[in-house]
C-alpha positions in Angstrom: -8.0 -0.5 7.0 -9.0 1.5 3.8 -6.2 3.9 2.2 -7.1 6.7 0.3 -4.3 8.0 -2.2 -4.6 10.3 -5.3 -2.2 8.7 -8.2 -2.0 8.1 -11.8 -2.5 4.5 -12.1 -0.4 2.8 -14.8 -2.1 0.5 -17.2 -1.0 -2.7 -15.4 -2.6 -1.2 -12.6 -6.0 -0.8 -14.7 -6.3 -4.3 -16.1 -6.0 -5.2 -11.8 -8.6 -3.3 -11.3 -10.3 -4.4 -13.9 -10.3 -7.9 -13.9 -10.7 -7.4 -9.4 -14.4 -5.4 -10.3 -15.0 -8.1 -13.4 -14.5 -11.7 -12.3 -16.1 -13.1 -9.3 -13.7 -16.2 -9.2 -10.8 -14.4 -7.9 -10.4 -14.3 -3.9 -10.6 -10.7 -2.3 -7.8 -11.6 -1.0 -5.6 -12.6 -3.8 -6.2 -10.0 -5.6 -5.4 -7.3 -3.3 -2.4 -9.0 -2.7 -1.3 -8.6 -6.0 -2.7 -5.2 -6.4 -0.3 -4.3 -3.4 2.4 -6.0 -4.1 2.6 -3.9 -8.2 2.4 -0.9 -6.2 4.8 -1.7 -3.8 7.5 -2.0 -6.8 5.7 0.1 -9.2 4.5 3.0 -7.1 7.1 4.3 -4.9 5.3 7.6 -4.5 2.6 5.4 -3.1 4.4 3.6 -0.4 6.1 7.3 0.3 2.7 8.5 0.9 1.5 5.9 3.1 4.5 6.0 5.6 4.0 9.9 6.0 0.4 9.0 6.7 1.8 6.2 9.6 2.7 7.7 13.5 6.4 7.9 13.8 8.5 6.4 16.7 9.7 7.8 19.2 13.5 7.9 19.3 14.9 4.3 20.1 18.1 5.4 21.6 16.2 7.4 24.1 16.8 4.4 27.2 14.8 7.2 30.3 15.6 4.5 33.1 19.4 4.7 31.9 20.5 7.3 33.3 
């Protein structure tokens, strides 16, 4: 799954991206986890943009069989 989100990366974002590009010994999964963890905790605007893109759940209190 790929997300294309525009945001202003901070210095730490740029360092992580550079590290992922330059070091072939880093496992992609570990690098992705590190980057996603950083974005989740430090860039709330990115998290909000992702949440807005996901489909909304229908009303959980609406039980058609319970009428």
